[in-house]
DRENBANU-722991 format. One record per residue (C-alpha): x, z, y. Coordinates in pm, whole numbers, plus 50000, padded with zeros to 5 digits. Example, Ala and Ser with C-alpha at 12.3 -4.5 7.8 and 13.67 -1.06 7.14 Angstrom:
! DRENBANU-722991
PT    xx    zz    yy
PT 51230 50780 49550
PT 51367 50714 49894
END
This chain:
! DRENBANU-722991
PT    xx    zz    yy
PT 06249 42733 34138
PT 05973 42823 33893
PT 05853 43185 33908
PT 05753 43303 33560
PT 05417 43483 33584
PT 05348 43813 33411
PT 04975 43773 33366
PT 04745 43984 33148
PT 04698 43813 32809
PT 04461 44069 32656
PT 04150 43851 32652
PT 04346 43544 32549
PT 04509 43724 32255
PT 04177 43862 32136
PT 04026 43514 32142
PT 04329 43359 31974
PT 04305 43616 31694
PT 03942 43519 31632
PT 04037 43151 31630
PT 04322 43213 31384
PT 04154 43456 31142
PT 03779 43421 31194
PT 03707 43777 31308
PT 03799 44029 31577
PT 04116 44239 31551
PT 04092 44608 31464
PT 04359 44710 31713
PT 04570 44569 31995
PT 04874 44684 32188
PT 05119 44549 32441
PT 05482 44640 32513
PT 05694 44529 32809
PT 06024 44355 32826
PT 06293 44531 33021
PT 06571 44463 33263
PT 06869 44693 33291
PT 06960 44778 33649
PT 07306 44903 33552
PT 07481 45051 33250
PT 07569 44754 33029
PT 07730 44784 32685
PT 07727 45162 32722
PT 07427 45269 32512
PT 07600 45228 32175
PT 07892 45434 32308
PT 07677 45735 32397
PT 07681 45636 32763
PT 07442 45603 33055
PT 07190 45324 33125
PT 06924 45269 33388
PT 06657 45016 33282
PT 06306 44945 33409
PT 06007 44814 33217
PT 05893 44471 33333
PT 05541 44347 33411
PT 05610 44077 33150
PT 05503 44195 32805
PT 05425 44106 32444
PT 05076 44152 32296
PT 04999 44219 31929
PT 04651 44203 31774
PT 04615 44326 31414
PT 04364 44372 31136
PT 04413 44514 30786
PT 04346 44316 30469
PT 04212 44419 30128
PT 04511 44263 29951
PT 04889 44284 30004
PT 04926 43956 30191
PT 05078 43951 30540
PT 04973 43667 30768
PT 05152 43626 31100
PT 05072 43390 31385
PT 05272 43357 31707
PT 05237 43129 32006
PT 05607 43036 31992
PT 05687 43025 31621
PT 05376 42903 31442
PT 05271 43087 31127
PT 05429 43286 30845
PT 05261 43406 30524
PT 05414 43640 30269
PT 05444 44010 30183
PT 05608 44315 30334
PT 05887 44299 30078
PT 06013 43963 30202
PT 06287 43918 30462
PT 06232 43596 30653
PT 06448 43464 30934
PT 06346 43449 31298
PT 06055 43608 31478
PT 05871 43712 31160
PT 06165 43936 31063
PT 06105 44154 31369
PT 05738 44205 31286
PT 05808 44288 30922
PT 06094 44513 31029
PT 05860 44705 31259
PT 05603 44743 30981
PT 05857 44870 30726
PT 06027 45104 30976
PT 05696 45268 31068
PT 05589 45301 30704
PT 05303 45054 30709
PT 05137 44983 30376
PT 04900 44710 30267
PT 04811 44361 30381
PT 04780 44271 30745
PT 04687 43995 30986
PT 04889 43982 31308
PT 04876 43756 31612
PT 05134 43787 31889
PT 05174 43629 32230
PT 05411 43707 32515
PT 05505 43647 32875
PT 05861 43777 32816
PT 06102 43482 32812
PT 06239 43457 32458
PT 06616 43478 32425
PT 06673 43551 32793
PT 06822 43898 32744
PT 06502 44072 32861
PT 06435 44234 32522
PT 06164 44005 32395
PT 06255 44123 32044
PT 06213 44492 32128
PT 05885 44418 32306
PT 05761 44243 31990
PT 05867 44532 31766
PT 05714 44797 31992
PT 05385 44610 32036
PT 05343 44568 31659
PT 05441 44929 31589
PT 05198 45063 31848
PT 04913 44843 31725
PT 04956 44942 31359
PT 05052 45311 31388
PT 04856 45609 31518
PT 05173 45814 31572
PT 05244 45946 31923
PT 05446 45700 32129
PT 05744 45936 32147
PT 05765 45939 31768
PT 05782 45560 31751
PT 06108 45527 31944
PT 06338 45598 31649
PT 06149 45374 31401
PT 06146 45089 31653
PT 06522 45123 31704
PT 06571 45118 31325
PT 06352 44812 31296
PT 06592 44607 31504
PT 06926 44765 31413
PT 06871 44818 31039
PT 06581 44600 30925
PT 06678 44294 31131
PT 07047 44378 31156
PT 07094 44328 31532
PT 07375 44547 31675
PT 07163 44710 31947
PT 07190 45065 32076
PT 06835 45181 32148
PT 06800 45120 32521
PT 06542 44844 32485
PT 06292 45023 32263
PT 06321 45349 32456
PT 06230 45206 32795
PT 05961 44980 32646
PT 05786 45286 32504
PT 05872 45554 32761
PT 05925 45381 33095
PT 05703 45452 33395
PT 05562 45243 33678
PT 05764 45276 33998
PT 06057 45433 33813
PT 06377 45348 33633
PT 06455 45546 33319
PT 06796 45713 33320
PT 06909 45737 32959
PT 07200 45950 32841
PT 07276 45841 32486
PT 07521 46126 32436
PT 07268 46405 32491
PT 06944 46205 32440
PT 06837 46326 32786
PT 06594 46110 32983
PT 06507 46122 33350
PT 06260 45918 33553
PT 06430 45795 33872
PT 06217 45645 34151
PT 06280 45270 34186
PT 06082 45132 34478
PT 06294 44875 34665
PT 05981 44744 34837
PT 05979 45054 35058
PT 06309 44929 35201
PT 06192 44569 35235
PT 06379 44464 34923
PT 06286 44316 34587
PT 06454 44261 34254
PT 06459 43906 34122
PT 06553 43819 33766
PT 06706 43474 33732
PT 06695 43326 33384
PT 06990 43089 33353
PT 06819 42936 33047
PT 07164 42935 32895
PT 07194 43046 32534
PT 07557 43009 32428
PT 07608 42972 32054
PT 07868 43247 32037
PT 07644 43510 32197
PT 07559 43701 31878
PT 07915 43701 31750
PT 08055 43780 32093
PT 07829 44084 32129
PT 07943 44218 31793
PT 08307 44152 31883
PT 08278 44340 32213
PT 08115 44634 32041
PT 08393 44650 31785
PT 08669 44607 32044
PT 08531 44876 32273
PT 08477 45117 31984
PT 08841 45066 31888
PT 08949 45115 32249
PT 08760 45441 32295
PT 08890 45580 31966
PT 09257 45508 32041
PT 09506 45705 32245
PT 09548 45566 32597
PT 09917 45485 32552
PT 09842 45288 32234
PT 09600 45044 32393
PT 09665 44672 32406
PT 09583 44494 32733
PT 09256 44372 32582
PT 09154 44717 32461
PT 09253 44866 32797
PT 09011 44631 32972
PT 08729 44709 32729
PT 08778 45082 32772
PT 08800 45054 33150
PT 08463 44879 33161
PT 08282 45144 32957
PT 08430 45436 33152
PT 08378 45280 33494
PT 08028 45156 33410
PT 07914 45507 33323
PT 08051 45626 33658
PT 07864 45346 33835
PT 07534 45448 33674
PT 07571 45803 33805
PT 07670 45675 34148
PT 07374 45438 34166
PT 07129 45714 34075
PT 07277 45927 34353
PT 07244 45633 34595
PT 06878 45591 34501
PT 06807 45958 34564
PT 06978 45919 34902
PT 06798 45597 34991
PT 07130 45414 35027
PT 07028 45063 34923
PT 07349 44889 35044
PT 07538 45122 34810
PT 07297 45035 34527
PT 07370 44665 34580
PT 07745 44716 34596
PT 07743 44908 34267
PT 07542 44635 34098
PT 07797 44377 34211
PT 08088 44595 34096
PT 07922 44619 33756
PT 07912 44240 33731
PT 08279 44211 33819
PT 08363 44457 33543
PT 08150 44266 33295
PT 08308 43939 33407
PT 08671 44044 33397
PT 08709 44359 33184
PT 08438 44310 32922
PT 08436 43930 32941
PT 08071 43877 32856
PT 07968 43674 33159
PT 07969 43293 33177
PT 07984 43021 33441
PT 07607 43006 33479
PT 07569 43381 33533
PT 07862 43388 33774
PT 07708 43104 33975
PT 07383 43299 34017
PT 07566 43612 34129
PT 07811 43438 34363
PT 07545 43218 34522
PT 07300 43504 34575
PT 07564 43720 34739
PT 07668 43433 34966
PT 07310 43392 35091
PT 07195 43741 35181
PT 07159 43942 34860
PT 07269 44307 34874
PT 07387 44299 34515
PT 07370 44096 34196
PT 07486 44124 33838
PT 07437 43984 33493
PT 07208 44194 33277
PT 07177 44221 32901
PT 07432 44141 32634
PT 07584 43848 32819
PT 07707 43498 32730
PT 07398 43358 32902
PT 07055 43502 32965
PT 06968 43659 33299
PT 07115 43792 33620
PT 06941 44027 33862
PT 06946 43990 34238
PT 06860 44265 34489
PT 06771 44095 34817
PT 06545 44125 35122
PT 06188 44012 35054
PT 06209 43747 35324
PT 06519 43592 35166
PT 06357 43504 34832
PT 06304 43134 34901
PT 06650 43090 35047
PT 06827 43269 34761
PT 06637 43086 34487
PT 06672 42748 34658
PT 07046 42792 34694
PT 07080 42894 34329
PT 06881 42585 34228
PT 07109 42369 34442
PT 07420 42525 34290
PT 07289 42443 33942
PT 07195 42088 34040
PT 07541 42030 34187
PT 07695 42123 33853
PT 07452 41915 33650
PT 07304 42220 33478
PT 06937 42255 33375
PT 06732 42433 33639
PT 06697 42812 33601
PT 06373 43008 33634
PT 06298 43341 33799
PT 06060 43632 33785
PT 05984 43921 34016
PT 06085 44249 33850
PT 05876 44549 33948
PT 05914 44876 33759
PT 05605 44866 33541
PT 05407 45067 33288
PT 05530 45128 32932
PT 05378 45011 32604
PT 05015 45101 32551
PT 04740 45072 32294
PT 04452 44858 32417
END
């Protein structure tokens, strides 16, 4: 199975900017993707989440213009030309949203490149927003969290809860970031599975189901209704949605305690329990995600779960370092047996947050 590299694109992006615009950029920044260890569909309910920043990141190189024109170039979407007032579809909307949310004025040239798989549920959109915001604003990183959340939730209109932008900007190498969206408290929690001979693999199913966006919005609405209602008034569907949110928050706390105690089997078991809740109570998994989880667990993984919004995207697998080839080969075989396109994988180490270059 292909391992997606997380190489440093700084020099490449600088050169690509010169090739595209004829001069060097004035500023550059990069922001990581993220993977959520546990705490899914809880952030927008004021709950608990535990993400890490990935080594895979998005780079943005920028230079101001003397006019009001905005020229955007990306390695995956081609080019877009217009003004800040326009509202295009697709990748350009995230860049313009970041610029408006941070109060940028004037014309701009922007070139972006990324090693974060697009559409895989690893927050490629938040990485893009945060990289552009950091490259074009001199504000302290802490002060960019709220504008970057607004860029995606209000400017673009994606129903996200703030987890992605927060860890992209405030994560730390060797740590997971415990986020409490009720109190806004944050805590760095050591995440070093390598010390126990383990590693975290992210398997990209390369599945992008058409109903993903609508399904995410539906689950948010259903769970909001469930949490607002009296327990004895809940329908079976709303009871399941509520049970997931409540139990997932408890699992986050339990996993943090297991990490502090060095109990990695417990960490794996909680990850797997989270997937079962997402599969049955929140109903955001899919056959491809379930196949990754079930196959990994059957071939030596301590734990596995889908991560992200669901309906496709990625699953994470916590397994012994020496089992990597076996686990990935078996997952590939399971996909081949079902006639599915082959997945890809990346090694997820808790990495540094967004930075100006």
